DRENMAR-594904 format. One record per residue: residue in one letter; x, y, z negated of N, C-alpha, C in turn. Coordinates in steps of 0.2 Angstrom, whole numbers, plus 5000, padded with zeros to 4 digits. Each point is the difference from the previous one (the first is absolute). Layout:
AXYZXYZXYZ/...
***
This chain:
M500856664929499650065000499550005005/N500149985006499550005006499449964998/Q500249944996499549954999499550034995/S500150054996499650034995499550055003/L500250035006499650055003499249985002/P499949945003499349985001499650004993/A500349984995499749994993499850074998/V500450055001499950074998499550035005/A500149995006499550035005499349985000/K499949934998499449975000499550044996/P500250014993499550034996499950085002/A500550035003499950075003499550005005/R500149955005499549995006499349994997/A499949954995499449994997499650064997/A500450044997499850064996499750055006/L500450005005499850055006499449975003/A499949945001499449975003499450014996/L500149994993499450024996499850075000/T500550045000499950085000499650025006/A500349975006499650025006499349975000/A499949954997499349975000499550054996/Y500350024994499650054996499950065003/Y500550035004499950065004499549995005/L500049955003499449995005499349994997/A500049974994499450004996499850074998/F500450044999499950074998499850055006/V500249985006499850035006499249995001/A499849944999499349985000499650034995/L500350014994499750034994499950075002/G500550045003499950075001499550015006/L500049955005499550015005499350004997/S499949954995499350004997499950064996/A500550024996499850054995499850075003/A500350015006499950075003499450005005/V499749955001499450005005499450034997/T499950004994499350034997499950075002/G500550044998499950075001499850035007/P500449985005499850025007499449975002/T499749954997499449965002499450024996/L500150054995499450024996499450025004/P500150055004499450025004499749945004/G500449965003499749945003499649954995/L500350004994499649954995499450044998/V500050064999499450044999499549995005/A500150005006499549995005499849935001/Q500549954998499849935000499549984995/T500150034994499649984994499450054999/G500050065003499550044999500150044993/A500549994997500250034993500250085001/S499950034995500350075000500750004998/L500350065001500850014999500149994993/G499650034996500149994992499949924998/E499549975003499949934998500649955003/I500350025006500549965003500649994995/G500150054996500650004995500049944996/V499449974999500049944996500549945003/L500150015006500549955003500750004997/F500250064998500750004997499949974993/T499550014997499949974993500049935000/T499649975004499949935000500749965003/R500350035005500649985002500550004995/S500150054996500550014995499849954994/L499449994999499849954994500349945002/G499849985007500349935002500850004999/Y500350065002500750005000500349994993/M499650034995500249994993499949924998/L499549975002499949934998500549965003/G500150015007500649965003500650014997/S500250064998500750024997500049964993/L499550004996500149974994500049925000/G499549985004499949925001500649985004/G500250035005500649985004500650004996/G500150054996500650014996500149944996/R499549974997500049944996500249945004/L499750005006500149945004500749995002/Y500350065002500750005002500549974995/D499850014993500449974995499949934999/R499549975003499849934999500149965006/R499950035006500049965006500550035005/H500249955005500450035006499750065003/G500350055002499850065002499750015007/H500449965004499950015008499349985002/P499849944997499349985002499450054998/I500250034994499550054998499950065004/I500650035002500050065004499749985007/A500249945003499849985006499250005000/A499749964995499350005000499750074999/A500350044997499750074999500050045007/L500649995004500050035006499549975005/V499849945000499549975004499350034998/A499950004993499450034998499950075002/M500650045000499950075002499950015007/A500249955004499950015007499249985002/A499849954996499349985001499550064998/L500250034994499650064998500050065004/L500650025003500050055004499649995007/A500049945002499649985006499350014999/A499849994994499350004998499750074999/V500550054998499750074998499650035005/P500250005007499550035005499449975001/L499949944997499449965001499550014994/A500250044995499550014994499650065001/P499349995001499550055001499850054994/R500149974994499850044994500650014996/L499950064996500550024996500249954994/W499549974997500149954995500449945003/L499949985006500449945002500750025002/L500150065003500650035001500450014994/A499750024994500350014994500349934997/A499649955001500149934998500749985004/L500050015006500549985004500750044998/L499950064999500650044998500249984993/L499649984995500249974994500449945001/A499849955004500449945002500650025003/L500050055005500650025003500550034995/G499850044995500450034995500349944996/L499749954999500249944996500649975004/S499949995006500649975004500650055000/E499950065001500550055001500450014993/G499649994994500450014994500449934999/T499849955002500449935000500650015004/I499950035006500650005004500550054997/D499850064998500450054997500449984994/V499749974995500349984994500549945002/G499849965005500449945001500750025004/A499950045005500650025004500550044996/N499750054995500550044996500349954995/T499649964997500349964995500549955002/L499949965006500449965003500750035003/L499950065002500650045002500550014995/V499750024994500450014994500349934998/W499749955000500349934998500549985005/V500050025007500549995005500650044999/H500050064998500550055000500350024993/R499649994995500150014993500250084999/G500650014997500250074998500250045006/R500149975006500150045006499450015005/V499450004997499450005003499950075003/G500250064997499950075002499950015007/P500549995004500050025008499549955003/F499949944998499649955003499350024999/M499850024993499450024998499850065005/N500450055001499850065004499949975007/G500449955002499949985007499349965001/L499849974994499349965000499550065001/H500050054997499550055000500150045006/L500650015003500150035007499549965005/F500049935000499649975005499350004998/F499850014994499350024999499850065003/G500550055000499950075004499949995007/V500449955003500049995007499349985002/G499749954996499349985001499550064999/T500150044995499550054999500150055006/F500650015003500150055005499649975007/I500149945001499749975006499250005000/S499849984994499349994999499550055003/P500150074998499650055003500150015008/V500549985002500150015007499649955004/I500049944997499649945003499250024999/V499850034995499350034999499950055005/A500450055001499950055005500049975007/Q500449955002500049975007499449965001/A499849974995499449955000499350055001/A500050054996499450055001500150035007/L500550025003500150035006499849965006/H500249934999499849965006499449964999/T499749994994499449964999499450044997/G500250064997499550044997499849984993/G500349954997499949974994500649984996/I499949974994500549984996500149934999/A499649965003500049935000500649975002/W500350025006500649975003500650014996/A500050064996500550024996500149954994/Y499449984997500049954994500249935003/W499849995006500249935002500749995002/A500350065003500749995001500450004994/L499850044995500449994993499949944997/A499549975001499949934997500549955003/L500050005007500549965003500750014998/A500250064999500750024998500249974993/A499549984996500249984993500249925000/L499849975006500149925000500849985000/P500450045004500749975001500450004993/A499950054996500350004993499849944996/A499449985001499749944996500449945002/L500049995007500349945003500850004998/W500350055000500750014998500249984993/L499650024996500149994993499949934998/L499549965003499949934999500649965002/R500450035004500649965002500650014996/L500050044995500550024996499949984993/P500549984996500049984993499950064996/S499649994995499850064995500650004995/P500250074998500650014996499849984993/A500549984996499949984993499750064995/D499749984995499750054995500650044998/G499950075000500550054998500149994993/A499649994995500150004993500449954998/S499949945003500449944998500749995004/A500050045006500649995004500550055000/E499950064997500450054999500450004994/P500749995000500449984994500050064995/G500050065002500050064995499350034999/A499549975002499350035000499850024993/V499650065000499850024994499549954997/S500050004993499549954997499350025003/G499649945000499350015002499650044996/R500250034994499650044995500150075003/A499650015005500050075004499750054995/S500350065000499750054996499350025003/A499549994995499350025002500050075002/L500350054997500050075001500350015007/L500549975002500350025006499649975006/V499749944999499549975005499450055001/V499850034994499450045001500250075003/L500650034999500250065003500149995008/V500349945002500149995007499349995003/A499649964997499349995003499650065001/A500150054994499650065001500350045005/F500750005001500350045006499849985007/F499949935000499849975006499250025002/F499750004994499350025001499950075003/L500450054998499950065002500450015007/Y500549975001500450015007499549965005/V499849944999499649975005499450035002/G499750034994499450045001500150055005/A500550044999500250055005500149985007/E500449945000500249985007499449985004/V499649954997499449985003499550055001/G499950054995499550055001500250055006/F500750015000500250055006500049965007/G500349945000500049975006499349985003/G499549984995499349985002499650065002/W500150064997499650065001500250055005/I500750005001500250065004499750015007/Y499849945003499750005006499350045000/T499649984995499450034999500150074998/Y500550024996500150074997500150045006/A500549985005500150045006499450015004/L499649955001499450015004499550054996/A499949994993499550044997500350074999/M500650025000500350075000499950035007/G499949965005499950035007500750015003/V500549974998500750015002500249965006/S499749945001500249965005499449965002/D500049975006499549955003500249934998/P499649955001500149934998500649975002/T500250015006500649975003500750034996/I500050075000500550034996500149984993/A499449994997500049984993500249934999/A499949965005500349934999500750005001/Y500350045004500750015001500350034994/L499650044997500350034993500149954995/V499549955000500149954995500649965002/S500149995006500649965002500650044999/A500050065000500650044998500150004993/F499550004996500149994993500449934998/W499749955003500349944999500749995003/G500150045006500650005003500650034996/S499850064997500550034995500149964994/F499549964998500049964995500649945001/T499949985007500549955002500750025000/V500150065003500650035001500350024993/G499650024995500250014993500349934997/R499649955001500249944998500749975003/L500150025006500649985003500650044997/A499950064999500550044996500149984993/G499549974997500049984993500549944999/I500149965006500549954999500750024998/P500350055004500750024998500050044994/L499450044999500050044994500049964994/S499649955000500049954994500749984998/A500449995005500749984998500450054998/R499850075000500550054998499750044994/F499350004999499750044995499649964995/S500050024994499649964995499250005002/P499749954997499250015001499750064997/R500350024995499750064996500150065005/A500650015003500150065004499550005006/I500049945003499549995006499350014999/L499849984994499350014998499850074999/A500550034996499950074999499950045006/A500449995005500050045007499449985003/D499849945000499449985004499350034997/L500050004993499450034997500050085002/A500550035000500150075001499750015008/G500349965004499850015007499249995001/C499849954997499249985000499650064998/I500250034994499650064997500150065005/A500650015002500050065005499749995006/S499949945003499749995007499350014999/V499749974995499350014999499850074998/A500450044997499950074998500050045007/I500449985005500050035006499349995004/L499749945000499449995003499450044997/L500150004993499450044997500150085001/A500650025000500150075001499850035007/F500149955005499850025007499649955003/P499350004998499649955002499850005007/H500050055004499850005007500650015005/A500649994997500550015005500349935002/M500049995007500249945003500749984998/A500550055000500749994998500049984993/A499650034995500149984993499749934999/L499549985004499749935000500549955002/W500450015005500549955002500650004996/L500250064998500650014995499849964993/G499550024998499849974993499949935001/T499749975005499949935001500649965001/L500550035004500649975001500450004993/G500050064996500350004994499849954995/V499349994999499849964996500249935001/G500049985007500249935002500749994998/A500450045002500850004999500149994992/A499750044996500150014993499749934996/M499549985003499749944996500449945002/A500350005006500349945003500349954995/S500550024996500449964996499849994993/I499450034998499850004993499949934998/Y499649965003499849934998500649964999/A500449995005500649965000500550024995/V500150074999500550024995499749994993/T499450014999499749984993500149934998/L499949955005500149934999500749994998/S500550035004500749994999500250034993/L499750054998500150034993499749954995/A499449975001499749954995500549945000/E500249985005500449945001500750004995/R500250064999500650014996499950004993/H499350004998499950004993499549954997/L499849965005499549944998500249945004/A499849944997500049945004499450005005/F500250005006499550015005499749945002/T499549984996499649945002499450015004/G499649955002499450025004499550034996/R500049984994499550034995500150074999/V500650024999500250074999499850045006/A500249985006499950035006499250015001/G499749944998499250015001499750054996/W500350024994499750054996500250075004/F500650005003500250075003499450015006/F499949945004499650015005499250014998/V499949984994499350014998499950084999/G500550034997500050075000500050035006/A500449985005499950025007499350005003/G499749944999499449995003499550044997/G500050014993499650054997500050075002/G500650025002500150075003499750005007/G500149955004499750005006499249995000/M499849984995499249994999499750074998/V500350034995499750064997500150075004/L500650015002500150075003499650005007/P500149965004499650005007499350014999/W499749964995499350004999499850074997/L500450034996499950074997500050055006/I500549995004500150055006499350005004/G499849945002499449995003499450044997/R499949994994499550044996500150075001/L500650034999500250075000499950025007/F500149965005499950025007499250025001/G499649964997499350005001499750064996/T500350024995499750054995500350075000/L500750005000500450065000500450025006/G500049955005500450015006500649975000/P500450005006500649965001500650034996/R500050074999500650024996500049984993/A499449984997500049984993500349935000/G499949965005500349935000500850015000/L500250055004500850015001500250034993/A499650044997500250024993500149954995/A499549955001500049944995500749965001/I500250005006500749965001500650044997/L499950075001500650044997499949994992/A499550004997499949994993500349934998/D499849955004500349934998500750005001/L500350035004500850005001500350044994/L499750054998500250044994500049954994/V499549974999500049954994500549955001/A500149975006500549955002500750034998/A500150065001500750034998500150004992/A499450014997500150004992500149934998/V499749955003500149934998500749985002/F500350025005500749995002500550034995/V499850054997500550034995500049964994/L499449974998499949954995500449945001/L499949975006500449945002500750015000/I500350055002500750015000500350014993/A499650044996500250014993500049934996/Y499549965002500049934997500649965002/T500150005007500649955002500750034998/K500050064999500750034997500149974993/R499549994997500149974993500049925000/R499949985006500049925001500449995006/P500749994998500550005006499949935004/A500250005006499949945004500449944997/P499849945000500349954997500649985005/E500549974996500649975004499849945004/T500250005006499949945004500649995004/E500049955004500649995005500050055005/E499550035002500050065004499850064996/P500550044997499850054996499750065004/A499550044997499750055004500550065001/R499950035005500450065002499850064995/
***
């Protein structure tokens, strides 16, 4: 009996080492994702662009993210995954370091296009490989992965605020975040890549994924990520434009948003073990809509600004991971399928933040917030369609049946 324990423990330790490496990569991804919003005024001054023009950075970054997700998804089905993620992390670090050195908007947009390409490759890779490692029990681990993304997004605005306080600029914030991306790359290169999920999972669904289900999930990601990136990227500028806070307080407001986001993802780990994805997503969407409505109803109240921001962060926290867990129950989770999901996510991150920037310049900051509320209401309608479809398409039987 004792002789068999090492054989059992070794795969478990290997799975935990892989999981920890993906978590560290997602901390780096979160650090990168949250830096743009608090540095927008600095980037405006750096490039001489207007506030309306600077919104193109969200568009180019999300376009790169879409391309990285689609191309990366196919690569993970054909090649060992860890060298791909490591290369993307190194590229992300180099691009972050170059951002404060770009004197023109077109050059900065090109850098963020490439940055999005790297980020999309990391995102689809870590999510897909984590599913391949844990199979039908991936739910809590998936929430943990996105918890660590939240850790990165919480820390990033604090680094920006401290860099601005001590140096008067944003350059050192970007350089610090660039260095933080390198340890995960080195760790991943030392670990073996997991086997392809479609071929290694005994009870996996046939590769003939339902096109309609893929479209519905991708559309939901389009709407959700548009709201997340739009809110996280513009709440700093919104607070300043409404005259509710000064730049330092606004930076901490962004950090509070990502902090509540992180706490929500931490809470999502035990919740995902007790409640169905459908119930969690319904509660999350209701919380998002109510929180944005509070911000719109009391636009000049500091208490409403903080309450609404914290509420949006907490409610959005588990949507991404829980939607992936829901999809994993009904589809063969290959890199290609995951890539299409993240193409939808990248499209949302490209369109809504750009639209908010335009609305800021023409109709004022409240119009941008109203666009986020409308986006969330449409997301709720798509969620209803998604649940109706999955009820007619029961989860397939696997060795680890869905709860």
